[in-house]
N, C-alpha and C positions, 0 to 999 in steps of 0.2 A: 461714455468713458468718464472716469473721475477727472475733473478739471485740473487737479494738482497731482496727477499720477506720478510724475517725475519726482516731485518734492517728497511725496509719500514713500516711494521706493527708496530714494536716497536716504531719507531719515531712518527708515526702518532697517535698511541695509547696514548703516553705520551702527545703529543701536544693537542689532542682532549679531554682527560679526566682531564687534569689539569685545575684549576679554570681560567676562562676567561669570557668575556662579554656574550657569548652565553650560557655557563653553568649556570652562575648566573641568567640570564633572565629565563632560563628553570626552575630552582629551584623556582624562584619567581612565575612563571606561574603555576607550578604544585601545589605549596602551596596555592595560592590564587584562582585558577580557576579549578583545578583538571586535570586529565590526558586527558580526552576526549576533553575538551575545549582548551587544549594545543597542540592538533594535528597540527593545522595550523603553530604554532611556530616550532614544530619538523620538519615538512616538509619544512618550509621556510629556516631553518638553514641548513638542510641536502642538499637540492637542491641548496641553495645559495652558500655554500662552494664548492660543486662539480662544479657548473657552473663557479664560480670565478676562481677555479684552472684550469679549461679547458681554460678559457679566458687568464689566465696568460701563459699557454702553447702555445696558438696560437697567441703570439705576444706581450702581455702586458709586459712580462718579458724583451723584447728588449727595450720597451719604458722606463721601470724603469731603465735599465742600461744606456740608453742614457740621460735620464732626471731624475736623482735621487731626484730632488726637488719635483717630483710628490708624492713620498713616504712620504716626510715630510708633504706635503699638506694633504694627506690622513690621516696621524696621527693626524693632527690638527682637521680636519673635524670629524674624528671618535671620538676624545676626546670630542669635543663639543657635539656630539650626545649622548655620554655616560653620560655627565653631565646632559643633558636634561632628559635622561631615569632615572637617579638616582633621579632627582628632582621629576619626575612623580611617581616613586615608593615610595619615602619618604612621599609624600603628597597624596597618593591614599587613598581611603576610608578604614577605619580600622574597619569595622563592620564585624560581623560574617556571613553575607549574601553576601560577596563579590563575590561569585561564580556566582551570577546573572549578574555581569558586563561582558563586553567583554574583553578578554585578547588581547595580541599583535596579530596583523593580519599576514597572510602569507606573503604578499608583503613587509611589514615593515621589517620582519626578513630576507627575501630573499635579499632585496636591501641593508640591513645593512651589509651583508657580503662583499660587494664591498668597504666599507669604514672602516671595522673592521680591525684595524692594526694587531691584532694577526693572523687573518685568512689570510690576504694578505701576511704577513711575512712567515707563514707556507707554503702557496702555492708556493711562490718563492723558498723556500728551497727544497720542495718536487720536483718541476719541474726541478730545476737546478741540483739536486743530483740524482734523481732516474729515470728520463726519458732519455733513451739512444738516442743520436742524430744520431746514425748510422743506420744500416739495421734493427735493432730490435725496431725502434722508435715506430711504431704503437702498437706492442705487449706490450712493457713496459708502454706506455701511457694507454692502456686499463687496465693493472694490477693496475697502480697507481690510476686511476679513480674509479675502483671497490673497492679497499681498502679504499679510501677516503670516498666513499659513505657509505660503511658498517660501518666503525669505527665511522664516524660522526653520523650516525643514532643511533648506540648503545650508544654513549656518551651522546647525547642530551636526549635520552629516560631515561638513567640512572639518569641524573641530574633532569629531570622532576619528575621521580618517587621518588627521594630523597626529593624533595620539597613537594610532596604529603605525604610522610611519616611523615615529620615534622608537617604537619597539625593535626596529631593525638594529638599533644601536645598543640594545640591552643584551650585552654579552655576558653579564654576570649579575648576581643578586645585589651588588653594591650600586650599580647603575639604577636598577629598579627602585631600590630604597631611596636614592637621592631624587629620582624623578617624582616619587610619591611625596617626598618632603617639599619639593618645589611646588607641586600642585596644591599641597596643604597651605603653604605660605601664600600662594596666589589667591586661594579662597579667602584666607584671613584678610588679605589686603583689599579684597572687594568690600569688606565691611567698612573700611575707612572711607571709601568713596560714597557710601550711603549718607555719611554725616558731614561731608564737605559742602 
C-alpha cells in the first residue's frame, strides 16, 4: 500500500472536486444534455487526466523543469481555449429542447486535459510529491494512477449530476440562458486562478 495514501486521496479529492474547467463543463453538460449524453465528456475527462498524469510521470515533468516556459505557453493556450468555450456556452441555443443537440465530444475533453492548466499543475504536484523514485517506484505509481482515475471519475460524475439536478429548476428559457451565462462566467474566472 502507498505509505501516504491518505494524503494522496485528500490532496486529489480537494483538487478534483473544487470548481475548475472540467467541473464547470460537466455541470453545463449535465444541465443542458443530461447524464446519458454527458458520458463521453465524463470518460474524456477521466481518461484524459489519467493519461496526462502518466505522461507527466514518464518524462514530461523533466521537460517542464528544464523548459518552464512550456508551462507558461500551456497556460496561455489553455486560457484561450477556455475563452472560446465560455463564448460557445454563452451563445448556445437557449431553448427547452437543447438536449437534442450534441454535447462536448470525448476527444475534445480528452485532449483538453493536456492544455488544461489546473490538470497539468495538479499532475506535476502529484507525480513530484507522491511517486517514490526509489525501489517502490512502480508500486507507488500504480497507487497514484488508480487514485487519480477513481477520484476523477467520481468528481466529474458528481458535477454532471449536479448540473442535471439544476435542470429541475429550468422552467423557462430565461433560466437556461442565465445558467449558461453563469457557467461561462465561472469558466472565465478559472483563467484568473491560473495567473495568481
